[in-house]
Backbone as XML, in Angstrom:
<?xml version="1.0"?>
<chain id="A" units="angstrom">
  <residue number="1" name="MET">
    <atom name="N" x="11.332" y="-1.354" z="-11.235"/>
    <atom name="CA" x="12.260" y="-1.609" z="-10.318"/>
    <atom name="C" x="11.803" y="-3.173" z="-10.206"/>
  </residue>
  <residue number="2" name="GLN">
    <atom name="N" x="13.075" y="-3.709" z="-10.053"/>
    <atom name="CA" x="13.144" y="-5.383" z="-9.714"/>
    <atom name="C" x="12.678" y="-5.625" z="-8.342"/>
  </residue>
  <residue number="3" name="PRO">
    <atom name="N" x="12.088" y="-6.954" z="-8.267"/>
    <atom name="CA" x="11.379" y="-7.157" z="-7.004"/>
    <atom name="C" x="12.460" y="-7.051" z="-5.726"/>
  </residue>
  <residue number="4" name="HIS">
    <atom name="N" x="13.660" y="-7.519" z="-6.087"/>
    <atom name="CA" x="14.635" y="-7.476" z="-4.901"/>
    <atom name="C" x="15.121" y="-5.733" z="-4.567"/>
  </residue>
  <residue number="5" name="GLN">
    <atom name="N" x="14.872" y="-4.761" z="-5.522"/>
    <atom name="CA" x="15.118" y="-3.436" z="-5.238"/>
    <atom name="C" x="13.831" y="-2.857" z="-4.394"/>
  </residue>
  <residue number="6" name="GLN">
    <atom name="N" x="12.481" y="-3.317" z="-4.764"/>
    <atom name="CA" x="11.619" y="-2.800" z="-4.159"/>
    <atom name="C" x="11.531" y="-3.546" z="-2.650"/>
  </residue>
  <residue number="7" name="ARG">
    <atom name="N" x="12.124" y="-4.739" z="-2.438"/>
    <atom name="CA" x="12.211" y="-5.118" z="-1.028"/>
    <atom name="C" x="13.127" y="-3.860" z="-0.121"/>
  </residue>
  <residue number="8" name="VAL">
    <atom name="N" x="14.042" y="-3.672" z="-0.858"/>
    <atom name="CA" x="15.005" y="-2.614" z="-0.064"/>
    <atom name="C" x="14.295" y="-1.178" z="-0.005"/>
  </residue>
  <residue number="9" name="VAL">
    <atom name="N" x="13.212" y="-0.897" z="-0.750"/>
    <atom name="CA" x="12.468" y="0.488" z="-0.701"/>
    <atom name="C" x="11.921" y="0.312" z="0.539"/>
  </residue>
  <residue number="10" name="ASP">
    <atom name="N" x="10.994" y="-0.970" z="0.422"/>
    <atom name="CA" x="9.827" y="-1.591" z="1.504"/>
    <atom name="C" x="10.635" y="-1.286" z="2.676"/>
  </residue>
  <residue number="11" name="GLU">
    <atom name="N" x="11.792" y="-2.008" z="2.972"/>
    <atom name="CA" x="12.611" y="-1.966" z="4.233"/>
    <atom name="C" x="12.847" y="-0.757" z="4.691"/>
  </residue>
  <residue number="12" name="LYS">
    <atom name="N" x="13.626" y="0.101" z="3.926"/>
    <atom name="CA" x="13.865" y="1.410" z="4.383"/>
    <atom name="C" x="12.630" y="2.170" z="4.786"/>
  </residue>
  <residue number="13" name="THR">
    <atom name="N" x="11.648" y="2.300" z="4.029"/>
    <atom name="CA" x="10.194" y="2.943" z="4.394"/>
    <atom name="C" x="9.870" y="2.331" z="5.897"/>
  </residue>
  <residue number="14" name="GLU">
    <atom name="N" x="9.901" y="1.151" z="6.154"/>
    <atom name="CA" x="9.451" y="0.485" z="7.369"/>
    <atom name="C" x="10.263" y="0.955" z="8.650"/>
  </residue>
  <residue number="15" name="LEU">
    <atom name="N" x="11.667" y="0.984" z="8.306"/>
    <atom name="CA" x="12.792" y="1.325" z="9.212"/>
    <atom name="C" x="12.539" y="2.695" z="9.543"/>
  </residue>
  <residue number="16" name="ASP">
    <atom name="N" x="12.376" y="3.685" z="8.304"/>
    <atom name="CA" x="12.244" y="5.026" z="8.528"/>
    <atom name="C" x="11.017" y="5.281" z="9.762"/>
  </residue>
  <residue number="17" name="ALA">
    <atom name="N" x="9.874" y="4.612" z="9.486"/>
    <atom name="CA" x="8.613" y="4.821" z="10.454"/>
    <atom name="C" x="9.079" y="4.264" z="11.754"/>
  </residue>
  <residue number="18" name="LYS">
    <atom name="N" x="9.602" y="3.283" z="11.913"/>
    <atom name="CA" x="10.381" y="3.124" z="13.385"/>
    <atom name="C" x="11.203" y="3.911" z="13.783"/>
  </residue>
  <residue number="19" name="LEU">
    <atom name="N" x="12.292" y="4.281" z="13.281"/>
    <atom name="CA" x="13.087" y="5.477" z="13.496"/>
    <atom name="C" x="12.219" y="6.596" z="13.987"/>
  </residue>
  <residue number="20" name="ASP">
    <atom name="N" x="11.316" y="7.105" z="13.256"/>
    <atom name="CA" x="10.634" y="8.473" z="13.518"/>
    <atom name="C" x="9.938" y="7.932" z="14.916"/>
  </residue>
  <residue number="21" name="LYS">
    <atom name="N" x="9.320" y="6.917" z="15.153"/>
    <atom name="CA" x="8.540" y="6.377" z="16.518"/>
    <atom name="C" x="9.427" y="6.428" z="17.493"/>
  </residue>
  <residue number="22" name="LEU">
    <atom name="N" x="10.725" y="5.905" z="17.284"/>
    <atom name="CA" x="11.926" y="5.700" z="18.489"/>
    <atom name="C" x="12.281" y="7.303" z="18.757"/>
  </residue>
  <residue number="23" name="THR">
    <atom name="N" x="12.657" y="8.113" z="17.697"/>
    <atom name="CA" x="13.104" y="9.351" z="17.946"/>
    <atom name="C" x="11.903" y="10.289" z="18.745"/>
  </residue>
  <residue number="24" name="ALA">
    <atom name="N" x="10.627" y="9.936" z="18.654"/>
    <atom name="CA" x="9.756" y="10.609" z="18.989"/>
    <atom name="C" x="9.502" y="10.149" z="20.696"/>
  </residue>
  <residue number="25" name="PHE">
    <atom name="N" x="9.611" y="8.861" z="20.855"/>
    <atom name="CA" x="9.445" y="8.083" z="22.382"/>
    <atom name="C" x="10.715" y="8.717" z="23.431"/>
  </residue>
  <residue number="26" name="ILE">
    <atom name="N" x="11.943" y="9.114" z="22.587"/>
    <atom name="CA" x="12.844" y="9.534" z="23.518"/>
    <atom name="C" x="12.652" y="10.853" z="24.134"/>
  </residue>
  <residue number="27" name="ASP">
    <atom name="N" x="11.676" y="11.626" z="23.545"/>
    <atom name="CA" x="11.135" y="13.069" z="23.903"/>
    <atom name="C" x="10.290" y="12.845" z="25.123"/>
  </residue>
  <residue number="28" name="THR">
    <atom name="N" x="9.763" y="11.621" z="25.494"/>
    <atom name="CA" x="8.515" y="11.347" z="26.379"/>
    <atom name="C" x="9.150" y="11.253" z="27.904"/>
  </residue>
  <residue number="29" name="PRO">
    <atom name="N" x="8.154" y="11.625" z="28.728"/>
    <atom name="CA" x="8.248" y="11.419" z="30.030"/>
    <atom name="C" x="8.386" y="9.974" z="30.563"/>
  </residue>
  <residue number="30" name="ILE">
    <atom name="N" x="7.950" y="9.103" z="29.619"/>
    <atom name="CA" x="8.153" y="7.575" z="29.961"/>
    <atom name="C" x="9.462" y="7.231" z="29.898"/>
  </residue>
  <residue number="31" name="PHE">
    <atom name="N" x="10.184" y="7.683" z="28.460"/>
    <atom name="CA" x="11.512" y="7.438" z="28.291"/>
    <atom name="C" x="12.394" y="7.990" z="29.434"/>
  </residue>
  <residue number="32" name="ALA">
    <atom name="N" x="12.261" y="9.262" z="30.079"/>
    <atom name="CA" x="12.791" y="9.877" z="31.257"/>
    <atom name="C" x="12.557" y="8.957" z="32.367"/>
  </residue>
  <residue number="33" name="GLY">
    <atom name="N" x="11.744" y="8.336" z="32.588"/>
    <atom name="CA" x="11.625" y="7.531" z="33.760"/>
    <atom name="C" x="12.190" y="6.016" z="33.714"/>
  </residue>
  <residue number="34" name="LEU">
    <atom name="N" x="12.650" y="5.713" z="32.539"/>
    <atom name="CA" x="13.416" y="4.335" z="32.290"/>
    <atom name="C" x="14.715" y="4.558" z="33.117"/>
  </residue>
  <residue number="35" name="PRO">
    <atom name="N" x="15.074" y="3.298" z="33.373"/>
    <atom name="CA" x="16.475" y="3.050" z="34.062"/>
    <atom name="C" x="17.460" y="3.671" z="33.137"/>
  </residue>
  <residue number="36" name="GLU">
    <atom name="N" x="18.785" y="4.396" z="33.425"/>
    <atom name="CA" x="19.700" y="5.062" z="32.576"/>
    <atom name="C" x="20.306" y="4.030" z="31.856"/>
  </residue>
  <residue number="37" name="ALA">
    <atom name="N" x="20.366" y="2.645" z="32.071"/>
    <atom name="CA" x="20.841" y="1.763" z="31.168"/>
    <atom name="C" x="20.297" y="1.522" z="30.063"/>
  </residue>
  <residue number="38" name="GLU">
    <atom name="N" x="18.797" y="1.510" z="30.152"/>
    <atom name="CA" x="17.992" y="1.291" z="28.948"/>
    <atom name="C" x="17.907" y="2.357" z="28.401"/>
  </residue>
  <residue number="39" name="GLN">
    <atom name="N" x="17.737" y="3.802" z="28.765"/>
    <atom name="CA" x="17.781" y="4.889" z="28.055"/>
    <atom name="C" x="19.204" y="4.713" z="27.132"/>
  </residue>
  <residue number="40" name="GLU">
    <atom name="N" x="20.365" y="4.297" z="27.494"/>
    <atom name="CA" x="21.475" y="4.328" z="26.663"/>
    <atom name="C" x="21.283" y="3.389" z="25.709"/>
  </residue>
  <residue number="41" name="ARG">
    <atom name="N" x="20.769" y="2.261" z="25.990"/>
    <atom name="CA" x="20.706" y="0.918" z="24.967"/>
    <atom name="C" x="19.565" y="1.647" z="23.732"/>
  </residue>
  <residue number="42" name="LEU">
    <atom name="N" x="18.640" y="2.384" z="24.152"/>
    <atom name="CA" x="17.729" y="2.785" z="23.279"/>
    <atom name="C" x="18.348" y="3.899" z="22.338"/>
  </residue>
  <residue number="43" name="VAL">
    <atom name="N" x="19.067" y="4.900" z="22.937"/>
    <atom name="CA" x="19.887" y="5.844" z="21.907"/>
    <atom name="C" x="21.017" y="4.969" z="21.309"/>
  </residue>
  <residue number="44" name="ARG">
    <atom name="N" x="21.445" y="4.314" z="21.499"/>
    <atom name="CA" x="22.632" y="3.432" z="20.982"/>
    <atom name="C" x="21.462" y="2.524" z="19.636"/>
  </residue>
  <residue number="45" name="GLN">
    <atom name="N" x="20.458" y="2.084" z="19.935"/>
    <atom name="CA" x="19.534" y="1.585" z="18.813"/>
    <atom name="C" x="19.203" y="2.565" z="17.745"/>
  </residue>
  <residue number="46" name="LEU">
    <atom name="N" x="18.716" y="3.708" z="18.202"/>
    <atom name="CA" x="18.639" y="4.794" z="17.570"/>
    <atom name="C" x="19.556" y="5.094" z="16.612"/>
  </residue>
  <residue number="47" name="HIS">
    <atom name="N" x="20.891" y="5.367" z="17.195"/>
    <atom name="CA" x="22.303" y="5.643" z="16.323"/>
    <atom name="C" x="22.378" y="4.511" z="15.271"/>
  </residue>
  <residue number="48" name="HIS">
    <atom name="N" x="22.133" y="3.231" z="15.634"/>
    <atom name="CA" x="22.508" y="2.088" z="14.667"/>
    <atom name="C" x="21.385" y="2.326" z="13.677"/>
  </residue>
  <residue number="49" name="MET">
    <atom name="N" x="20.210" y="2.466" z="14.069"/>
    <atom name="CA" x="18.925" y="2.477" z="12.849"/>
    <atom name="C" x="19.308" y="3.598" z="12.023"/>
  </residue>
  <residue number="50" name="GLY">
    <atom name="N" x="19.803" y="4.698" z="12.384"/>
    <atom name="CA" x="20.089" y="5.803" z="11.412"/>
    <atom name="C" x="21.182" y="5.486" z="10.503"/>
  </residue>
  <residue number="51" name="HIS">
    <atom name="N" x="22.320" y="4.710" z="10.961"/>
    <atom name="CA" x="23.282" y="4.295" z="10.072"/>
    <atom name="C" x="22.571" y="3.268" z="9.103"/>
  </residue>
  <residue number="52" name="TYR">
    <atom name="N" x="21.870" y="2.415" z="9.482"/>
    <atom name="CA" x="21.168" y="1.271" z="8.769"/>
    <atom name="C" x="20.538" y="1.928" z="7.579"/>
  </residue>
  <residue number="53" name="THR">
    <atom name="N" x="19.648" y="3.071" z="8.019"/>
    <atom name="CA" x="18.599" y="3.556" z="6.985"/>
    <atom name="C" x="19.538" y="4.245" z="5.924"/>
  </residue>
  <residue number="54" name="ALA">
    <atom name="N" x="20.554" y="4.990" z="6.323"/>
    <atom name="CA" x="21.616" y="5.669" z="5.400"/>
    <atom name="C" x="21.903" y="4.607" z="4.389"/>
  </residue>
  <residue number="55" name="VAL">
    <atom name="N" x="22.554" y="3.644" z="4.786"/>
    <atom name="CA" x="23.064" y="2.673" z="4.039"/>
    <atom name="C" x="21.793" y="2.033" z="2.983"/>
  </residue>
  <residue number="56" name="LEU">
    <atom name="N" x="20.837" y="1.989" z="3.393"/>
    <atom name="CA" x="19.635" y="1.544" z="2.480"/>
    <atom name="C" x="19.388" y="2.662" z="1.507"/>
  </residue>
  <residue number="57" name="GLY">
    <atom name="N" x="19.375" y="3.895" z="1.976"/>
    <atom name="CA" x="19.426" y="5.032" z="1.134"/>
    <atom name="C" x="20.397" y="4.904" z="-0.003"/>
  </residue>
  <residue number="58" name="GLU">
    <atom name="N" x="21.786" y="4.762" z="0.470"/>
    <atom name="CA" x="22.775" y="4.663" z="-0.471"/>
    <atom name="C" x="22.458" y="3.707" z="-1.756"/>
  </residue>
  <residue number="59" name="ARG">
    <atom name="N" x="22.144" y="2.459" z="-1.243"/>
    <atom name="CA" x="21.727" y="1.446" z="-2.024"/>
    <atom name="C" x="20.554" y="1.761" z="-3.108"/>
  </residue>
  <residue number="60" name="ILE">
    <atom name="N" x="19.549" y="2.536" z="-2.685"/>
    <atom name="CA" x="18.477" y="2.899" z="-3.582"/>
    <atom name="C" x="19.058" y="3.799" z="-4.331"/>
  </residue>
  <residue number="61" name="THR">
    <atom name="N" x="19.869" y="4.695" z="-3.895"/>
    <atom name="CA" x="20.309" y="5.747" z="-4.835"/>
    <atom name="C" x="21.127" y="5.035" z="-6.154"/>
  </residue>
  <residue number="62" name="ALA">
    <atom name="N" x="21.786" y="4.079" z="-5.774"/>
    <atom name="CA" x="22.596" y="3.252" z="-6.596"/>
    <atom name="C" x="21.894" y="2.559" z="-7.650"/>
  </residue>
  <residue number="63" name="PHE">
    <atom name="N" x="20.651" y="2.374" z="-7.452"/>
    <atom name="CA" x="19.846" y="1.248" z="-8.350"/>
    <atom name="C" x="19.788" y="1.972" z="-9.649"/>
  </residue>
  <residue number="64" name="PRO">
    <atom name="N" x="19.899" y="1.128" z="-10.667"/>
    <atom name="CA" x="19.963" y="1.693" z="-11.879"/>
    <atom name="C" x="18.492" y="2.174" z="-12.717"/>
  </residue>
</chain>
């Protein structure tokens, strides 16, 4: 694997870990206690992170 390809794999691994943590956080009482506007921002962030990791996965799949 080329160095630039490894960076994409590393980025996806790190992003997936953050995505897992945010997903878990959304199911906590702390999240439930946040103002509605902040909850909405976090859910939007989760949504975008999901799309981002999907694109990274597509890129990795396309590596020769």
